[in-house]
C-alpha positions in Angstrom: 89.5 152.2 44.2 91.4 153.5 46.9 93.4 156.0 45.3 89.8 157.9 44.0 88.9 157.8 47.5 92.2 159.3 49.0 91.9 162.2 46.3 88.2 162.7 47.3 89.5 162.9 51.2 92.3 165.2 50.3 89.9 167.4 48.4 87.1 167.5 51.4 90.1 168.3 53.8 91.1 171.2 51.2 87.6 172.7 50.7 86.8 172.5 54.9 90.6 174.1 55.1 89.6 177.2 53.1 85.9 177.3 54.3 87.4 177.7 58.1 89.8 180.3 56.5 87.7 182.4 54.4 84.5 182.5 56.9 86.8 184.7 59.1 88.8 186.9 57.2 85.8 189.5 56.8 85.8 190.2 60.2 89.9 190.1 60.6 90.0 186.3 62.9 91.5 182.9 60.9 91.3 180.0 62.2 93.1 177.0 61.1 91.0 174.0 60.3 91.8 172.3 63.3 90.7 175.0 65.6 87.3 175.2 63.2 87.1 171.7 63.9 87.8 172.0 67.7 84.9 175.3 67.7 82.4 173.1 65.6 82.3 170.4 68.3 82.0 172.5 71.2 79.4 173.8 70.0 77.4 170.8 69.1 78.4 170.0 73.0 76.9 173.5 74.2 73.9 173.0 72.0 73.3 169.6 73.4 74.0 170.4 77.2 71.6 173.4 76.7 68.9 170.9 75.3 69.6 168.3 78.0 69.9 170.9 81.3 66.8 173.7 79.8 65.1 171.9 77.2 64.9 171.1 73.3 62.8 174.6 73.2 65.3 176.4 75.1 68.1 175.2 73.0 66.2 175.7 69.3 65.9 179.3 70.9 69.5 180.0 71.6 72.2 180.4 68.6 75.5 179.5 70.1 79.0 180.7 68.0 82.2 179.4 69.2 85.6 181.0 68.7 88.7 179.2 70.3 86.8 178.2 73.1 84.6 181.4 73.9 80.9 180.4 73.4 78.6 183.5 72.6 75.1 182.9 73.4 72.5 185.1 71.5 68.4 184.9 70.8 65.5 184.3 73.1 64.6 182.7 76.8 61.5 182.6 78.4 62.8 183.9 81.7 66.1 185.4 83.4 66.4 182.2 85.1 66.3 179.7 81.5 68.8 182.7 80.1 71.2 181.8 83.5 70.4 178.1 83.3 72.0 178.1 79.4 74.8 179.7 80.1 75.9 177.7 83.3 75.1 174.3 81.1 77.5 175.8 78.5 80.0 176.8 81.0 80.1 173.1 81.9 81.2 172.1 78.6 84.4 170.4 78.1 86.6 172.9 75.7 84.7 176.0 76.7 86.9 178.7 77.9 84.2 181.3 78.6 80.8 182.1 77.9 79.3 185.4 76.9 75.7 185.7 77.1 73.6 187.7 75.5 70.3 185.4 75.3 67.7 188.2 75.7 64.3 187.7 77.9 61.1 187.8 75.5 58.8 190.0 76.9 55.1 188.9 78.0 52.5 191.2 76.3 49.1 190.8 77.6 46.0 190.4 76.0 47.6 187.2 73.8 
């Protein structure tokens, strides 16, 4: 039983390591498994921070990508203030080195 659990854990670690390397090869970037996990953790913390500081609706409209502590925000916000608050929330997260705010403001169309 213990050997099969250990084998499953090793297989999962190898699979995660392969994913972490393969995901970045196409763009010329490579991360170690540790970096990939760290970036995934930062991404999750940033998503939570935006949901807490700006609101769940805003967080669901913002895409977050992290590479070596650099967080890129994209997607849409209802206002400049909301986009700015999302970036500020991201900057407060432990592990974030810098934030690239590419959030676009939704245009309000009249008659709808």
